[in-house]
C-alpha positions in Angstrom: -18.1 21.5 26.0 -16.8 18.9 23.6 -13.5 19.4 21.8 -12.7 17.6 18.6 -9.1 17.3 19.8 -10.2 14.6 22.3 -10.5 12.3 19.4 -14.0 10.9 20.1 -16.1 10.0 17.0 -19.1 11.8 18.4 -17.3 15.1 18.0 -17.1 14.5 14.3 -20.7 13.5 13.9 -20.3 9.7 13.9 -21.0 6.9 16.4 -18.7 4.1 17.3 -19.7 1.1 15.2 -16.5 -0.8 14.5 -14.8 -2.7 17.3 -11.7 -1.1 18.9 -9.1 -3.8 19.5 -5.9 -2.9 17.6 -2.8 -1.8 19.5 0.1 0.1 17.9 1.9 -3.2 17.3 -1.1 -4.6 15.5 -1.1 -1.6 13.3 2.7 -1.9 12.6 2.2 -5.5 11.7 -0.7 -4.6 9.4 1.4 -1.9 7.7 4.3 -4.4 7.2 1.9 -7.0 5.8 0.4 -4.4 3.4 3.8 -3.2 2.2 5.2 -6.8 2.2 8.6 -7.2 3.8 9.8 -9.2 0.8 8.3 -6.8 -1.8 11.7 -6.3 -3.6 11.7 -10.0 -4.5 9.3 -9.3 -7.4 10.8 -6.1 -8.8 14.5 -6.5 -7.9 15.6 -7.1 -11.5 13.9 -3.9 -12.8 15.3 -1.6 -10.1 18.8 -3.2 -10.5 18.8 -2.6 -14.2 17.7 1.0 -14.1 19.9 2.0 -11.2 23.0 0.2 -12.7 23.1 -2.1 -9.7 22.6 0.6 -7.0 19.4 -1.0 -5.7 20.1 -0.4 -2.0 20.7 3.3 -2.7 17.3 3.5 -4.6 15.5 2.1 -1.6 17.4 4.3 0.8 16.4 7.4 -1.1 12.9 6.1 -1.4 12.4 5.8 2.3 13.7 9.3 2.8 11.1 10.6 0.4 8.2 8.6 1.7 8.9 9.4 5.3 7.5 12.9 4.7 4.3 11.4 3.5 4.2 9.2 6.7 4.7 12.4 8.8 1.7 14.0 7.0 -0.5 10.9 7.7 0.6 11.1 11.3 -0.4 14.7 11.6 -3.8 14.2 10.0 -4.6 11.0 11.8 -4.0 12.8 15.1 -6.2 15.8 14.1 -8.9 13.6 12.6 -8.9 10.0 14.1 -11.6 8.7 11.7 -11.7 5.8 9.3 -11.5 6.7 5.6 -7.8 7.7 5.4 -7.0 10.6 3.1 -10.7 10.9 2.1 -11.6 11.9 5.7 -8.6 14.1 6.1 -9.3 16.1 2.9 -13.0 16.3 3.7 -12.4 17.7 7.2 -9.2 19.6 6.4 -10.3 21.2 3.1 -13.9 20.7 2.0 -16.3 18.0 1.1 -15.9 18.3 -2.7 -12.1 17.9 -2.6 -12.6 15.2 0.0 -14.9 13.2 -2.2 -12.6 13.5 -5.3 -9.6 12.5 -3.1 -11.5 9.5 -1.9 -12.5 8.7 -5.4 -8.8 8.9 -6.5 -7.6 6.6 -3.7 -10.3 4.1 -4.7 -8.7 3.7 -8.1 -5.7 2.3 -6.2 -7.5 0.4 -3.5 -10.1 -1.2 -5.8 -7.6 -2.5 -8.3 -4.7 -3.5 -5.9 -6.4 -6.6 -4.5 -7.2 -7.9 -8.1 -3.6 -7.2 -9.2 -2.2 -9.1 -6.2 -4.5 -12.1 -6.8 -3.5 -12.2 -10.5 0.3 -11.9 -9.9 0.3 -14.4 -7.0 -1.9 -16.9 -9.0 0.4 -16.5 -12.0 3.4 -17.3 -9.8 1.8 -20.5 -8.4 0.6 -21.5 -11.9 4.2 -21.5 -13.1 5.0 -24.0 -10.4 1.7 -25.9 -10.7 0.8 -25.5 -14.4 -2.1 -27.9 -14.2 -4.1 -25.5 -12.0 -5.4 -22.4 -13.9 -4.6 -18.9 -12.7 -8.2 -18.0 -12.2 -8.7 -21.0 -9.8 -5.8 -19.9 -7.6 -7.0 -16.3 -7.6 -10.6 -17.3 -6.6 -9.3 -19.4 -3.7 -7.3 -16.4 -2.4 -10.3 -14.2 -2.7 -12.5 -16.6 -0.7 -10.0 -17.1 2.1 -9.3 -13.4 2.5 -13.0 -12.5 2.5 -13.8 -14.9 5.2 -10.9 -13.8 7.4 -11.8 -10.1 7.0 -15.4 -10.7 7.8 -14.6 -12.7 11.0 -13.3 -9.5 12.6 -10.4 -7.2 12.8 -9.0 -9.2 15.8 -9.0 -12.4 13.8 -7.4 -10.5 10.9 -4.7 -9.1 13.2 -3.8 -12.6 14.5 -3.7 -14.0 11.0 -1.4 -11.1 10.0 1.0 -12.0 12.8 1.3 -15.6 11.6 1.9 -14.6 8.0 4.4 -11.9 8.9 6.4 -14.4 10.9 6.5 -16.7 7.9 7.6 -13.9 5.6 10.3 -12.7 8.0 11.5 -16.3 8.4 11.9 -16.7 4.6 13.7 -13.3 4.4 16.0 -14.2 7.3 16.7 -17.5 5.6 17.7 -15.8 2.4 19.9 -13.2 4.2 21.7 -15.9 6.2 22.3 -18.2 3.2 23.2 -15.1 1.1 25.8 -14.0 3.7 27.3 -17.5 3.8 27.5 -17.5 -0.1 29.2 -14.1 0.0 31.8 -15.2 2.5 32.6 -18.3 0.4 32.6 -16.4 -2.9 29.9 -18.7 -4.4 29.4 -18.0 -8.1 31.4 -14.8 -7.9 29.7 -13.4 -4.9 31.7 -10.8 -3.1 31.4 -8.2 -0.3 31.0 -4.6 -1.5 29.2 -1.3 -1.1 28.5 -0.9 -4.8 24.7 -1.3 -4.2 24.9 2.0 -2.3 27.4 3.8 -4.6 29.2 2.8 -7.7 31.4 5.7 -8.9 31.8 4.2 -12.4 28.0 4.0 -13.1 26.5 6.7 -10.7 24.1 9.1 -12.3 21.5 11.0 -10.2 19.0 10.8 -13.0 19.3 7.1 -13.4 19.1 6.5 -9.6 16.0 8.7 -9.3 14.4 6.9 -12.2 14.9 3.7 -10.2 13.6 5.4 -7.1 10.3 6.1 -8.9 9.9 2.3 -9.2 11.4 1.3 -5.8 9.3 3.8 -3.9 6.1 2.0 -5.0 7.2 -0.9 -2.8 6.4 1.4 0.2 2.8 1.9 -0.9 0.5 0.4 1.8 1.7 2.1 4.9 -1.1 4.6 4.3 -3.6 1.8 4.8 -2.9 1.9 8.5 -5.0 5.1 8.7 -8.1 3.3 7.5 -8.2 1.5 10.8 -8.4 4.6 12.9 -11.8 3.7 14.4 -10.6 0.2 15.4 -7.6 1.2 17.5 -6.9 1.6 21.2 -4.3 3.7 22.9 -5.2 7.2 21.9 -5.3 9.4 18.8 -1.5 9.2 18.3 -1.5 5.4 17.8 -2.1 5.5 14.0 0.6 8.1 13.4 3.2 6.3 15.4 2.4 3.0 13.7 2.5 4.6 10.3 6.0 6.1 10.7 7.5 3.0 12.5 6.0 0.5 9.9 7.6 2.6 7.1 11.0 2.7 8.8 11.0 -1.1 9.5 10.0 -2.0 6.0 12.6 0.4 4.5 15.4 -1.2 6.6 14.3 -4.7 5.4 14.2 -3.5 1.8 17.7 -2.1 2.0 19.2 -5.1 3.7 17.8 -7.7 1.4 18.7 -5.8 -1.8 22.2 -5.2 -0.6 22.7 -8.9 0.1 21.2 -9.8 -3.3 23.5 -7.4 -5.1 26.6 -8.9 -3.4 25.5 -12.5 -4.2 25.1 -11.5 -7.9 27.3 -8.5 -8.6 26.8 -8.4 -12.3 23.3 -7.0 -12.7 23.7 -7.1 -16.5 23.8 -10.9 -16.6 20.3 -11.7 -15.5 18.5 -13.9 -18.0 15.1 -12.3 -17.1 14.4 -9.2 -15.0 11.1 -10.8 -13.9 12.9 -13.7 -12.2 16.1 -11.9 -11.3 15.8 -12.3 -7.5 14.9 -15.9 -7.7 18.0 -16.5 -9.8 20.0 -14.8 -7.0 18.3 -17.1 -4.5 19.2 -20.1 -6.6 22.8 -19.1 -6.8 23.0 -18.5 -3.1 21.3 -21.7 -1.8 20.2 -23.8 -4.7 16.8 -24.8 -6.2 15.2 -25.2 -2.7 15.8 -21.5 -1.9 14.6 -20.4 -5.3 11.3 -22.3 -4.8 11.0 -21.1 -1.2 11.3 -17.4 -2.2 9.0 -17.9 -5.2 6.3 -19.5 -3.0 6.8 -16.9 -0.3 6.2 -14.1 -2.8 3.1 -15.8 -4.2 1.4 -16.3 -0.8 2.7 -12.9 0.6 0.9 -11.1 -2.2 -2.0 -13.5 -2.7 -2.9 -13.8 1.0 -1.2 -11.3 3.3 -1.0 -8.2 1.1 -4.3 -8.6 -0.5 -5.9 -9.4 2.9 -4.7 -6.0 4.1 -5.7 -4.3 0.9 -9.2 -5.7 1.1 -9.5 -4.6 4.7 -8.3 -1.1 3.8 -10.6 -0.5 0.8 -13.6 -1.8 2.7 -13.1 0.9 5.4 -12.8 3.6 2.7 -16.1 2.4 1.2 -17.7 2.2 4.7 -16.6 5.8 5.4 -17.7 7.2 2.1 -21.1 5.4 2.3 -21.6 6.6 5.8 -21.3 10.1 4.5 -23.8 9.3 1.8 -21.2 9.6 -1.0 -21.6 6.0 -2.0 -24.6 3.6 -1.8 -25.7 3.3 1.9 -25.6 -0.5 2.0 -21.8 -0.3 1.9 -21.8 1.1 5.4 -23.7 -1.8 7.0 -21.7 -3.4 9.9 -21.9 -7.1 10.8 -23.9 -7.3 14.0 -21.6 -10.0 15.6 -18.1 -9.4 14.1 -18.4 -5.5 13.9 -16.9 -5.4 10.5 -18.1 -3.6 7.3 -19.0 -7.0 5.8 -21.1 -5.8 2.9 -18.2 -3.6 1.7 -15.9 -6.5 2.1 -18.0 -8.9 0.1 -18.5 -6.2 -2.6 -14.7 -5.9 -3.0 -14.4 -9.7 -3.2 -17.0 -9.8 -6.0 -15.3 -6.9 -7.9 -11.9 -8.6 -7.5 -13.3 -11.9 -8.9 -14.6 -10.1 -12.0 -11.4 -8.2 -12.5 -9.3 -11.4 -12.1 -11.4 -13.2 -14.8 -11.0 -10.2 -17.2 -7.3 -9.4 -16.5 -5.9 -12.9 -15.7 -3.6 -12.5 -18.7 -3.3 -8.7 -18.8 -1.2 -7.9 -15.7 0.5 -4.9 -17.4 -2.9 -3.3 -18.2 -4.1 -3.6 -14.6 -0.8 -2.4 -13.2 -0.5 0.8 -15.2 -3.2 2.9 -13.4 -2.9 1.7 -9.8 -0.2 4.1 -8.7 -2.0 7.1 -10.2 -4.7 7.0 -7.4 -2.2 6.6 -4.5 0.2 9.3 -5.6 -2.6 11.8 -6.4 -4.1 11.3 -3.0 -0.7 11.8 -1.4 -0.3 15.1 -3.1 -3.7 16.2 -1.7 -2.7 14.9 1.7 0.3 17.2 1.9 -1.8 20.2 0.7 -4.4 19.3 3.4 -1.7 19.4 6.2 -0.5 22.8 5.0 -4.0 24.3 4.8 -5.4 22.8 8.0 -2.6 23.6 10.3 -2.0 27.1 8.8 -5.7 27.8 9.6 -5.2 26.3 13.0 -2.2 28.7 13.5 0.2 25.8 14.3 3.6 26.9 15.6 5.3 23.6 14.6 7.0 24.9 11.4 8.9 21.7 10.6 6.0 19.3 11.1 3.2 21.3 9.5 5.0 23.4 6.9 8.4 22.2 5.8 7.8 18.4 6.0 4.6 18.5 3.9 6.2 20.8 1.3 9.2 18.4 1.0 6.7 15.4 0.8 4.7 17.1 -1.9 7.8 17.8 -4.0 9.1 14.2 -3.7 5.7 12.7 -4.6 5.1 15.1 -7.4 8.5 14.1 -8.9 7.4 10.4 -8.8 3.9 11.4 -10.2 5.2 13.2 -13.3 7.3 10.1 -14.1 4.2 7.9 -14.4 3.6 6.7 -17.9 1.1 8.5 -20.1 -1.3 5.5 -20.1 -1.6 5.7 -16.3 -2.2 9.5 -16.5 -4.9 9.2 -19.2 -6.8 6.5 -17.5 -6.3 8.1 -14.1 -7.7 11.4 -15.4 -10.6 9.6 -17.0 -11.4 8.0 -13.6 -11.3 11.5 -11.9 -13.6 12.7 -14.7 -16.1 10.0 -14.0 -15.9 10.9 -10.3 -16.8 14.5 -11.0 -19.8 13.5 -13.1 -20.9 11.0 -10.4 -20.6 13.7 -7.7 -22.6 16.2 -9.7 -25.4 13.6 -10.3 -25.3 12.6 -6.6 -25.5 16.1 -5.2 -27.6 18.0 -7.7 -29.8 15.4 -9.4 -30.4 12.6 -6.9 -30.5 14.9 -3.9 -33.3 17.1 -5.5 -35.3 13.9 -6.2 -35.1 12.9 -2.6 -36.0 16.3 -1.4 -39.1 16.3 -3.7 -40.2 12.9 -2.4 -39.9 14.2 1.2 -42.1 17.1 0.3 
């Protein structure tokens, strides 16, 4: 008698179509690429300003909060080793309606993230090479990523390793040069622990406000779960990779922001919050280091991060289409490369359209992205509680206390989203509800009538 706990797809009503090739280290690398080891480069100034210079503390609290969400992903990926991430977990752990709406919510994040990454990266390169329009850079990134993703998950994994090595090299370079600058007191640089605790400026409210921004750097570790049907090594592989990737990224975030805060102790003196980190790099090593960190950020977001984002959302579309909740052509798998190539191309086309529309409206595109991710995280924690209470789990910490703590942390961040994000996010959910009603009660009846 088959048991769903053995993790085979057949026991969940699916057949193995995607190629299994990814090890736990491949998944960790994927997760790090998705989160971007140098993510703080782009938002350092904003976190420093809000936290009154205690950037490292904001990231330390952030990782403590997000680790509970990683634990919930680990629990559900072990119970349901299926592609589709939180959509599949909510569908199987709660019910199909909530599962669909959760998948619809995460799509708001996944569908817009690639476009945002392309626009931001292209804008960064355009500032260095002003003769080349933002849209051209973005379209080049889209084409490269689409080809790499279609060629197969193994090719994507190898590409990820190369990009990750380059990112870590730039990060190591900054840290080494920064430490030398601190030891020599360059431009007022000095060793201190004020980035973790400054008694003169400490305020829990201010630090938590900074955490609500810093914690968003961690978004992306959840994308590991979308590759569940392409992994080897058993049903615990995804969970282990999710937790380890989050810990590794968190450690790197804390280290680089601590060094940056010591190189430039006076967080109030930045000429621009947008370029604060690059000013720090320039003080530590000169113009060459500033350009190096700027280019690294552009290519990390435009190639590496968006590559991972495109791969993740294509798997969610594949999974939802396979369940007949989206057009069936999105579930078509390439006969040679064993990748959901139609879904991948569809995301590329959507990203190209969004890039053209929002090339000069980054703020508008950014405002609603986090609504989808945080909303789906809330449902994830509820799913863990409901599923494992029904299963009569005796692991109180893992299946009761941890998801409750995770829910409270994410809810705190969620309520601090701006009203614009909440309004557009709620509108997106409303559209999803209407679409689901039409899909299940109108189109389904028409199909049944045709069959008759």
